[in-house]
N, C-alpha and C positions, 0 to 999 in steps of 0.2 A: 871366473871359469867361462871360457868361450861357449857361445850358444851352439847346440848341435845343429848340423846343417839343415835338417828338416824343420827345426824350430823357427828358422828364418821365414819360412813360407807363410805361417800364420800372421807374422808381423806385417805382411804386405797383402793380405787377403787372398793368398794363393792356396791351391789345394794340391796335396801330394798325389791325388788320383787324377784330377782333371786340369791341373796347372792353372792357367789364367782364366779358364772357363769356370763359372760358378758350379760348385759341386751339386747344388740343388738347382733344378731348372728355374729360369727366371719367372717372375710373375707374368701371367697372361692377361691380367685385368687388375686395375686398382680397386681395392676393397671398399673405398669410400664412395658412396653414391654421388657425392658432390662432383666427382670427376666423370660422371656418366656422359656428358657431352663430348669429352675427349675420346672415351672408349667407343661411343657410338660412331664417331667419325672414323677412327682407325679400323674398326671392324668392317667398314664399307669403303676402305681406302681404294682398293683396286677398281671397284665400280665407279667411284667418283673420278678417278684418274682417267679411265677409259671413256667416260662420258663428258670429260672436260668441265665437270661441275665442282672440282675440288677447291678452286679459289673462292667461289661464291660461298661454298659451305664453310670454309675456314673464316671468311669475313663475317659470317653470321654467328660464329662462336662467341659465348660470353668470355670475358677476361677472368679466368680462374686464378686464384691465389695458390701458391705452393706451400703455404704455411700448414696445410692439413696433411702433407706427406710426412709419415712418421718413421719410416725405416729406410735403410739404404736401398733395399729392394724396390721400394715404392719410388724413390728418387730415380732409380735406373729405368723403371717402367715409364715414368714421365719423360725422361730424356729420350727414350726410344720413340715414344709417340711424337714428340716435338721434332725429333730429327727426321722422321719420315715425312712429317708435314712440311718441313723446310724444303726438301727435295721436290715434293709434289707442287708446292706453291710456286717455286721459282721456275720450274721447267715445263709444267703442263699448261700450255696455252699457245696462242698464235705467236706471241713474242715472250721472251723471258721477263719475269717480274724482277725489277731491281729494288723492290721494297718488300719487307716482311711486316705484316701487321702486328700490333701489340699483343694480340691473342696468342701468337706464336713466340714473338720476341721475348716477352717478359718471363714467362715460365721456362723457356729454353735457357735464357741467361742464368736464371736461378739454378736450374738443374746442372748446367755445365759447371758453374762455380762450385756447387756442392761436391760434385764428382771429380773435379780437377780436369775437365775435358774442354775441348774447343766447342763453342756453341754452333754445331754443324752436324750433319749426318756423318757418322764415323764408323769405323770397323766395329766398335762396341755396339752401335745402334743396330747394325744389320747382321752381326755374327754373335758376339759374346753374350748379349742379353736378349736375343731374338730367336730362341729355339725352345722346343719342348719334346719330350719323349712320347712316342705313340703309346696308346694303351697296351699294357702288358710287357713293354720293353724296358730294359734297364741299362743297356750298353750304349753310351753316347759316342763310341768310336766307330759305329756303323751308321752311315748316313741313311740307310733304309729304315732305321729305327726312329728317325727324327722327323720333325716338321718345323717349319719356320712359323713363328707367331704372326708376323706381319710381312707382307710384300707390297710393292708398288703396282705390280702388274697382275698379280694373281696367277702367274704362270709357273709351271713345274720347272722351266728353265731357270727362272730367277731363284726359286726356292732351292733347287739343287746346288746352284752356284754358292749360296750362303751355307748350305748344310755341309758341303765338302770342307769349308773352312772351320765349321764347328767341330767336325770330327778330327781335323788336324790339331786343333787346340786341345781336345779331349785326349788324344793320343800323345800329346806333348807332356802330360803330367809326369810320366816316368822318366822322360828325358831330363826334365828340370831336376828331379830328385837325384838322378844318376850323376849329373854334372856337379851338383852341390856336394855329393859324396866324393866325387873325384877331386874337387878343390880341397876338401878336408884331407884327403889322402896325400895330396901334393904337400900340404903344410907338414904332414907327419913324415914325409919321405918314404911312404909305403909304395914302392914301385909295383908290386904285384896287384895291389888294390887299384892303383891308377890305371894299369893295363886293363883290368877286368871292367872298370867303369867305362873306359873309352870304347872298348869292344862292344859293350852293351849299348852304349850311346849310338854307335854306328848302326847297329841293328835296328834301334828305334827310329833313327832318321830314315833308313831304308823303308821301314813300314809306313812312315808318314808320306814318303814319296809314292808308295803304292796307293795310298788313299787319294792323293792328289790326282793320280791317273784315273780314278773313278769319275772324274769330272765328265768324261765322255758319255757316261751311261744315260744321263737324263738332261744334260745341258746342251741345247742345240745352238750351233755357232751363229747362224744368221739372226735368229730371234734375240740371242744374247747381245750381239753387236748393235743391232738396230733398234731394239725395243727396251732392253734392260740397261745396258751400259750408259746410254746418254743420261738416264735419270739418276745415275750415281755420281755425276760430275760435280766438281766443286765450283766455286765462284771466282777463282783466280785465273788470270790469263784469258778472259773471254770478252775483251773489248770489242772484238768483231761481232759479237752476238748482242751487243748493247749493254754490256756490264763493265764499262771501263773502270769504274771504281768499286766493283763488286756489287754488294747488295746493302741497302740501307736497313738497318735493324731499328725499326720504329718502336720506341718505348712510350709513345703517347705524350701529350702535353708539350709538344715541341722538342722532346728529347729523342736522342737516338744517335747512331753513328754508322758510317760506311765501313764495311768489313769485307775482307776477302779470305776465303779458306779453300784448302784442298778438299777434294771429295774423298769418300771412303775408299781406302786402298789396303791391299794386303801388306803393304809396307808398314801399316799401323799395327800389325800383329806383334805383340810383345814377345811371343814365343820365338819367332824368327830372329828378332833382334837379340834375344837372350842367347841363342845359339852362336851368333856372331861374337857377342861379348865373352861368353864362356870359352870359346876357342880362339879368341884374340884375332878375329878376322877384321882387318882394317879397311874401311871404305872412305873414299874421298869425294869431294864435290866434283861435278862435271861442268865443263864450260857450256856455253850456249850451243856450241857445235858438237857437243858430246865428247870433247877431248878432256883429258885429265888435267885438273888444276892442282897446283901444289896446295896442300891444306893450310889454312890460316885461321886464326881465332875469329876473324870477322866474316868468314865464308863457310858457314855450316852447310854440310851436305843435306841432300833431300832426306836421307835416312834419319839423320839427327833431327831434322825438322818434324818428321812424322811422330816423334815422341810426344810432341805437344798435343797430338790427337789421341793419345792413350789415356786410360784412367790414371788419375794422379798416383795412386799407390803402385800401380804397375810401373809407371815411369820411375818412381823412387826406387823400386826394386832393381831396375836396370842400372841406375846410378850406383847403387850399393854394390852390385855385382862387379862393376867395372873396377872397383878397388880390391876385389877378392880373386879375380880371375888371373891365375898365373900358370895355367896348364901348358900353354905353348912355351912359355919361358922355361918351365921345368923340363919339357921334352927336348928343348934345345940345349939344356945345360950339359956341360962336359962332365959334371959330377954324377950324372945318372949313368950307372954301370949297365943297366938292363936295356939292351937294344929294342926290346919289345915295347918300351914306353913310346919311343919315337914312332915306331911302326903303327902302334895303336892310335896315336894322335893323327898320323897321316891318313889312316883308314877312316877316322871320324870326319876329317875335313873332306875327304873324297866323297863320302856319303852326302855331306851337305852340298858339295859342288854338283853332284848328280841330281839332288833335289832341285837345284836351281836350273839345271838343264831341262828337267821335266817341266818346270814352270815356263821356260822359254818356248818349249814346244806347244804348250797350251796357249800361250799368247799368240803364237803364229797361227794356230787353228782358229782361235776365237776372235782375234782382232785383225791380224795382218791379212789373212786370207779373205775374210768377209769384206774388208775395206777395198778389195780389188774386184768385187762382184757388184753387179747391178742391184739396186734396192729391190728386195723381193716384193711381189705383187701384194702380199697380205701384210706388209710391214705397216705398223702404225705411223711410222715417220712420213708416209705418203699423205697422211691426213693432217699433218701440221706440227708434229713435235719439233720444237725449234732447235734442239741440239743436234738435229740431223746435219746441220751445217758442219759439225765436227766429225761426222761420219760420211765421207764422200760417197755420192751416189754415182760415181763414174769409176772406170778402171784407173787405178793409181799406179805410178811407177815407183822405183826404188827411192827417189828423192822424196816423194810424198810419204812413203812408209817411214822414212827416217824422221819425218816431222810428226808422226802420230804420237799423241800424248796419252799417258795413263790417266785414270780418274784423279790421281793425286797431283797431276800437272807435270809429270816428267816427260822428257823425250824418251819414249818407252823402250825401244829396242837397245839404244845406246846405254841407257841406264841398266837394263837387265843383264846385258852382256858384260858390262863393266863389273857389276856386282858379282856375277858368276866367276869372272876372271880373278877378281880380288880374293874371292873365297879360295880358289885353287892356289893362289900365291901364298896363302898362310902355311901351306904344307911344304913350301920350298925353303929349306933352311940354307944359310949361307954356304956351308961346305957342300951341300947337295947341288945348289944352283951353279956353283963354280966348276963342277965336273964336266 
């Protein structure tokens, strides 16, 4: 007997209410006093960053073993702490550090292995496992009800940037269950149920887009661009900043390895990738100049690469869904007699396309526009944050804008526009496109 659609969620650690976000707020502190040195450091992280004392403080940490972590929630908390420490240690100083000390490296590698994640600051570090509800609040779909457990700068701009993504994930729970039900209805050939699910999905995606538009309420563009975004960068593609081989993960006793990773990126959101999978939106790799390359087994696109930065069970869920998602194929089928099926599918894809248009506008406001402005007088970059070199302090032209990278390492605007256009293409069926 096949599993009911919602039974699948539990198999992969998902919630019918909050989707990929933990239904219970993550730990804000490890319960074992043994890990007090980690917790003391992370509680003072923003102050240590602003005073440039973070590296010396981390260097003074004892090397703590992870063998006393007992639950998955504790492993997640350890991963969050180490992920934040990675970013601060690498980027806060006169020059980038191309080495991580064993005090970070060893527990980070352990936690990443346990959770099936890259040993780096990821979307899970700053969003999925980095929030709490304010006292008396119970609705995680309203960012005003939430707080971030940890930030690098201690600013409302940074916190709000994370919290908007938290609410998107929380709001995404009903989308996941709706599309799972839709897949089940497709298998049963129930046209009316397919239409109803797709129409509700479109409404949910529109609501998620409305949440994304709330970014403007408390996230300021220039502080985000000059003070927050640089600290979220990865270690790939930064040879010009002194990281030609990335960063050496020192495991002590002469052991270690050079590693390069992308920074935390919304492309690491399993929810957004699930929408693409469920609606059969196909993305392809882009060339160095932003042009479309023909897909090949040896040339995985950026979106596919980002799955390696997702929690292992979430990644497995997406792989499982790729084998189950036949909604577009069903809508295209000549055997479907109800024209509302195709119309409802087109409506859902249009909602996802509009969501990506909203994202493009936010990128224009928070990255493209500030990159063309002089460095603000109160920017911390003027006192030496070294990733300033990736945030030009002069007016830039269109050619410079085309070269701007996302924290994940993509050619930003070319990637986002292509992703938006590929989403729209999913709704263009052969007979429609030929008219």
